[in-house]
C-alpha positions in Angstrom: -31.6 -25.8 -9.7 -34.2 -24.8 -12.2 -36.9 -27.4 -11.4 -37.5 -28.3 -7.8 -38.1 -32.1 -7.6 -41.2 -33.8 -6.4 -40.2 -34.3 -2.8 -42.6 -37.2 -2.3 -40.8 -39.2 -5.0 -37.4 -38.8 -3.3 -35.9 -41.4 -0.9 -34.5 -40.3 2.4 -31.0 -40.7 1.0 -31.9 -38.5 -2.0 -33.4 -35.9 0.3 -30.2 -35.8 2.5 -28.0 -35.5 -0.7 -30.2 -32.7 -2.0 -30.0 -30.9 1.4 -26.2 -31.4 1.4 -25.9 -30.0 -2.2 -28.0 -27.0 -1.4 -26.2 -26.3 1.9 -22.9 -26.4 0.1 -24.2 -24.0 -2.6 -25.5 -21.7 0.2 -22.1 -21.7 1.9 -20.4 -20.8 -1.4 -22.9 -18.0 -2.1 -22.5 -16.7 1.5 -18.7 -16.6 1.1 -19.0 -14.7 -2.2 -21.4 -12.3 -0.5 -18.9 -11.6 2.3 -16.2 -11.0 -0.2 -18.4 -8.5 -2.1 -19.3 -6.7 1.1 -15.6 -6.4 2.0 -14.9 -4.9 -1.5 -17.8 -2.5 -1.1 -16.6 -1.4 2.3 -13.1 -0.7 0.9 -14.6 1.3 -2.0 -16.8 3.3 0.3 -13.9 4.1 2.6 -11.9 5.3 -0.4 -14.8 7.5 -1.5 -15.2 8.9 2.0 -11.5 9.7 2.1 -11.6 11.4 -1.2 -14.7 13.5 -0.2 -13.0 14.4 3.0 -9.9 15.6 1.1 -12.1 17.7 -1.2 -13.9 19.2 1.7 -10.7 20.0 3.5 -9.4 21.5 0.3 -12.4 23.9 0.1 -14.0 22.1 -2.9 -17.8 21.6 -3.1 -18.6 18.1 -1.9 -22.3 17.9 -2.8 -23.4 19.7 -5.9 -26.9 21.0 -6.8 -27.1 18.1 -9.3 -26.5 15.7 -6.5 -29.4 17.2 -4.5 -31.7 17.1 -7.6 -30.8 13.4 -8.2 -31.5 12.6 -4.5 -34.8 14.4 -4.7 -35.8 12.3 -7.8 -34.8 9.1 -6.0 -36.8 10.0 -2.9 -39.7 11.0 -5.0 -39.6 7.7 -6.7 -39.0 9.0 -10.2 -36.1 8.6 -12.6 -34.2 11.4 -14.3 -36.4 11.1 -17.4 -39.5 11.8 -15.2 -38.1 15.0 -13.8 -40.7 17.9 -14.3 -39.8 20.6 -16.8 -37.5 23.3 -15.5 -36.4 21.2 -12.5 
């Protein structure tokens, strides 16, 4: 809904219909959100399993570049804002 209606101009029935429509839309969005969260959880579990296998295999799990990127994120700057030589 791009434009919210003038609520004073709506009848009780129109208000109830609008509430019903928006409630239905909210339920649909909530359902999609739950689906997305489930997919994200599955992907994260797969990533954890892969990292665990790398660690068990003796591979480096976190690189120096990962630490630099995390530092940039925590400092609130993007990669393009990284100081010279960092």
